[in-house]
C-alpha positions as CSV (number, residue, x, y, z in Angstrom):
1,M,1.8,-20.4,-55.5
2,C,-0.6,-19.5,-58.2
3,I,-4.0,-18.0,-57.4
4,G,-6.8,-18.4,-60.0
5,I,-9.5,-15.8,-60.2
6,P,-13.1,-16.9,-60.8
7,M,-14.5,-15.0,-63.8
8,Q,-17.8,-15.3,-65.6
9,V,-18.0,-15.6,-69.4
10,T,-19.8,-12.7,-71.0
11,A,-18.9,-13.2,-74.7
12,L,-16.9,-15.4,-76.9
13,E,-14.4,-15.0,-79.8
14,P,-12.5,-17.7,-81.5
15,G,-9.9,-18.8,-79.0
16,F,-10.9,-16.2,-76.4
17,A,-13.6,-15.3,-73.9
18,W,-14.5,-12.0,-72.4
19,V,-15.0,-12.4,-68.7
20,D,-16.0,-10.4,-65.7
21,G,-15.0,-11.0,-62.1
22,R,-13.7,-9.3,-58.9
23,G,-14.4,-5.8,-60.3
24,E,-12.7,-6.2,-63.7
25,S,-13.3,-7.3,-67.2
26,R,-10.8,-8.9,-69.5
27,R,-10.2,-11.0,-72.5
28,V,-8.7,-14.4,-71.8
29,R,-7.4,-17.3,-73.9
30,T,-9.5,-20.4,-73.9
31,N,-7.1,-22.9,-75.5
32,L,-6.6,-24.8,-72.2
33,I,-10.3,-25.7,-71.8
34,E,-12.5,-27.7,-74.1
35,H,-15.4,-25.2,-74.5
36,C,-17.3,-22.6,-72.6
37,A,-20.5,-20.5,-73.0
38,P,-21.7,-17.1,-71.8
39,G,-22.8,-17.4,-68.2
40,Q,-20.3,-20.1,-67.3
41,W,-17.5,-19.6,-64.8
42,L,-13.8,-20.0,-65.5
43,L,-10.8,-20.1,-63.2
44,V,-8.4,-17.6,-64.8
45,F,-4.7,-17.2,-64.2
46,L,-2.4,-14.9,-66.2
47,D,-5.1,-14.2,-68.8
48,D,-5.6,-17.9,-69.5
49,A,-8.8,-19.8,-68.6
50,R,-7.3,-22.8,-66.7
51,E,-10.5,-24.6,-65.7
52,L,-14.3,-24.5,-66.2
53,I,-15.8,-24.3,-62.7
54,S,-19.3,-24.3,-61.3
55,A,-21.0,-21.2,-59.9
56,E,-20.8,-22.8,-56.5
57,R,-17.0,-23.3,-56.8
58,A,-16.7,-19.7,-58.0
59,T,-18.5,-18.5,-54.9
60,E,-16.2,-20.6,-52.7
61,V,-13.0,-19.3,-54.3
62,N,-14.3,-15.7,-54.2
63,A,-15.1,-16.1,-50.5
64,T,-11.5,-17.4,-49.9
65,L,-10.0,-14.6,-51.8
66,D,-12.1,-12.1,-49.8
67,L,-10.7,-13.7,-46.6
68,L,-7.2,-13.4,-47.9
69,M,-7.6,-9.8,-48.9
70,S,-9.2,-9.0,-45.5
71,A,-6.2,-10.6,-43.7
72,L,-3.8,-8.4,-45.8
73,G,-5.7,-5.3,-44.9
74,H,-7.4,-4.7,-48.3
75,R,-10.5,-2.6,-47.9
76,G,-11.3,-1.9,-51.5
77,P,-9.7,-1.0,-54.8
78,G,-6.5,0.9,-54.3
79,T,-6.3,0.5,-50.5
80,L,-4.1,-2.5,-50.1
81,L,-1.3,-1.4,-47.8
82,D,-2.2,2.3,-48.1
83,E,-2.0,2.4,-44.3
84,P,0.7,-0.1,-43.2
85,G,0.5,0.9,-39.5
86,F,4.0,2.4,-39.4
87,S,5.9,5.3,-41.0
88,L,7.4,4.6,-44.4
89,P,10.6,6.4,-45.5
90,S,8.8,8.0,-48.3
91,G,6.7,9.9,-45.7
92,M,9.7,11.0,-43.7
93,D,11.9,14.1,-43.9
94,V,15.6,13.8,-44.7
95,Q,16.7,14.5,-41.1
96,T,14.5,11.6,-39.7
97,I,15.9,9.2,-42.3
98,Q,19.5,10.2,-41.5
99,Q,18.8,9.6,-37.7
100,M,17.6,6.2,-38.5
101,T,20.7,5.2,-40.5
102,Q,23.3,6.5,-38.0
103,S,24.7,3.9,-35.5
């Protein structure tokens, strides 16, 4: 499954747009869309603008992505799965890991 990220155009270069969205800025290719202008919204996947979308659609997609991130336990940048709710082997000592692997 592919998930497009709504990003707003801030500047244009031939064949590219500078966009902002969901806390990041990036340069994306625009060869898959006819044209765009600063202030417009693009649906971006893998650094390609895939579709020109309305501001309303961008809001809907962002709300859906927020729900998804909430369901996954994301509470902000760098916190996804920081606290999985169980002990990870990387946080255990050697003896504990050995006890887990013995039958």
